[in-house]
N, C-alpha and C positions, 0 to 999 in steps of 0.2 A: 346450522348453516354458523357459518365461521365468517367471526366479523374481526377488525383489530381496529387499536384508539390510538398510531405507533405510526407516522412516518420519517423515517431516515432518509434528509435531501443532500444527495452529492450531487455534485455538477460542477465543468468547466466554462460556468457562465460568467463569475466574477460576479463584483456586487458595486461594479458600479453603472452597468444597464439596471434596466427598471423587470429585467428577466427571472429574477429570482420571487423576487414581492408578484407578479404577474401568481407565478408559480401558486405560491401560497395563498396568495386570494379564489384563485380555479379550487384546489383543495377543501379550502375555507367553506365555498358556499356550495358542494358536492357533498364534508360532509363535516358540517359544522361539528366542533370537537372536538375533531383530530389533534393532536397531538403532531407536530413538525418539528422535528430535532435537525438542524444543519450541522452535517458532518464536515464538509470545509464544501466552497463554490469557486476556489483559488489550484485548481488543478490544471496544471499549464494546458490552453487553447489545443484541442481537440488530442490532448494525450491518452489512446485508449491503454498505454500501458499504465501508465505513470496511474491514472484512474483506477483501474484494475486496485492495483497494489494496496492505494490508497485504503480505498472499498476491502481489501483481504487484508488489511494491517487495522482496520475498525469494527469486524464483522463479527468478533467472537463478544465485542462487546453491548453491542447496540441493542436499542430497548427490544425487545419480540414484539413483532407488528410486520411491516410492512418496508420494505429496501428500497427507494429512488435514486434512482443513476440513469442521471445523463451525461455521458461523454461520447459526441454521435457527428462525426466525419460524414459521418456519411448518411447523411437527415433528408431527407426526400429523396432515398434512392431504394434500390430492389432488397437492401436489410429489413430483416426481418424487426420488426415492435417486438415483444416477447414478455411476461410474466413465467415466472421460475418460485416453484413452490420448495421449497425445503422443510425437512423434520415431519413429513406426513400434515401440513399445513402453521406450521408452526409461526412459518415468517416467506413474507412471498417478496422475491427481487423482478420487480420492474426495467424494464429498462430496452437499451437496443439489445443487436444478437450482433455483436463483435467481437466479443472478450473482454467484455467491460466485464461480466458481472460471475464469469467463469471461475474464476480463484479465490473471490469470498462465496463462493457459494460450494466450492471442493473441502475453500475452511471449512465449515458448519457444517459437513457433510455427503453434502453432496445431493442433488436434486432427484424430488422421488414424483414433480409431475409436474409436466411446463406447456405454456397456452400459448400460439401467437395471437396480439391481440393485435384483432381485426372488425369485431364487432360495435360500426360505426352507432349504434343503439350508446354507446358509453366512452362517445369522443367527441371532440368539438370540431363544430362545423370552423373551416379554416379561409382564409381567403389564398394562402398559400403554402404546398407545405414544408414548412424550414422551421418550426418552431413545433418540433414533436414532445417536444417534455410541456406548451402547453395544453397544446392539444392533445397528448394522446398516451401518454405516459402518466402527470398525473391524473388527469380526468380517471384513470384505471386503478389507478393508487386511492384517488375516493371514494372511489366506488366499490374498491375492499372494503373497507373501510366502513363503509358504509354499508356494510353487511353482502353484496352480491358475488355469488359463487365463481369462482375461477372460472369451471368452464361454461360462462356464460361473456366470459370476454373475445371466446374465440376457440380455431379448433384446437382438439392436445396435439403438441408438436413432442417429435420424439427426445426426452434429454439427451442421446446421446452424441444426437446429429445439431446441438447448440453448437456456436463458433468456439474455440478450447479459447486460453488464456493465453499468454505470451510474455510467459517467465524464466529467463534465465537459469542457469544451472551451473555449478563450477565443474572444473575439469581436470582430473589430476598429469601436469606435463611430468613426468618423470619424479623426482620430490617435491616439488612446485604445485601449490595450489591457483590456477585463474578463476580469478572473481570478478565480479561485476558491482560498481557502486549502484545501490539498487533507488540508492533515496539520499538526498540532499534536506533535513529540515531543513529550520528557522532558527536554527540555533550555529549551525554550516557541521553537525555531526556528519560522518558518511554510513552510513547506514550498506553493510554489503550483506551480498546472498550466502554467508557464510554459518551455515549453522557449528558454534563453540567447537563438537564435537570431531568434525573436520579438522581442527588445527591443534587438536587435547595433547597431540607426541611433538608439536615443534615446540612443545617447551613453554616458553614466559617471553623471550624475546624473538620474534620473527620477524624477516627482513621480507619489506615491501618493497614492489617493483612498482613501476607506473612510469612507460614508455622508457626513455634514458634515461629516469633518476629513481634514485635506490633512498631508502633512509630503514629507518629500525625502530618496531614499533611492541611496544614494553604493554605484556593485560594487566590489566587495572580492573579492579570491581567496581568504581565510580568515579563521574569525570572528575571528582575534585580529586581523589588521592592520584592524580594526576601529573607530573611535575610539572612546572613552567617549561618550555620549550618542549616537551618531551612529545612523542608522535604516541597518541592510548589506542589503545586495544580493548575495546569495551562490551560486555553482552548486554544490548539494548531491555529494554518492557518489554520487548516481542519476543526477543532469544532470540536473535540475530546479533552477529560481532559489528561492533561500529570505531569508524578510526574518530578519533574526540580529541581538545585539545580541552583542556581547564580555560575555562573563562574564554575561549578566543575561539573562531569558525574553523574549523580543518580543513571547510571544502578552500577558504581563502588563503591559507597557512597553504595548504597546499597545492594550492591550484587543481585541484580534483571536482567530479560533478554528478548527477546522477547520470549512469550511460559509461563512465569512465570504465575500463578494463584495472585490474589490483593484481599482481601476482605476490601472493603469498609461499612466504621461503624462510625452508630451516635451516638453522646458525648454525653453523656446528659447535663451536668452541659455548654454546648456551649456559652449558653450567660454570665455563670461570671467572673470576670476581671482572667486576665490570675496572680496576683500575690496582695496580702493582701496590706491593709494602716491600720495605727494603727494613731488616731486623739492624734497633739500634742499642747500642749497651749503652748507660753513662756511666764514665770511671770518673772518680776522683782524682784531681791531678793532685801529682806529686809533688811535693816543693824541689 
């Protein structure tokens, strides 16, 4: 019998209302002693893609156990509630089957089993269907931690039939690479869906185009290396290219945000010096 002692919890509930606290309390009553780690509760409301990307960024660093993720604009509808096993039982992702779980599941190697959460014995009775985080997902996560087998939560479903995540990919247009801002972090850094290898041939100075505006981005290893006023291109802690300013918000400086398109283009004179120099010879003045 497999049991877990940690639940990593992500949602779009925010922390103003009682929702997060109620979920914690449900878990505590059904699986006392379980550690609950709050990954984030400030995913933009109803934004399944943003939630999926947040979970995917975090997934490989989460403690082994159950991952409870709830960004569920279709709550109460015919969308399925699922538990997805990865690593032959190393972890289980619990949440709605709306694409939220898919990027993280893929990040950690893919699903080995999945079930639909359909057994009422492992759910809370509810006056209405609009708080599945409390009534369906939290009980499932807690019961898994208490040692309930995955198969007892409901009928098995084909992992290949789970809703895929919506992750944008870059595309090449001529010499240009068309990218998208995946994420704007709390510091205003703009993470692009660009692997550093995709722009290796572009050199250190790269043209950036967004709408009708253009800037030059310069590749640097750290944020602190970006000179004041310069647009930096830094490989972030997740291995993707980010647009950044040193101690300033790239999002505010460039008026860009998550979902915006950014075109990266090679600069033909990349190897040319940034300034011009004129040789000067000093001669002693003749009397």
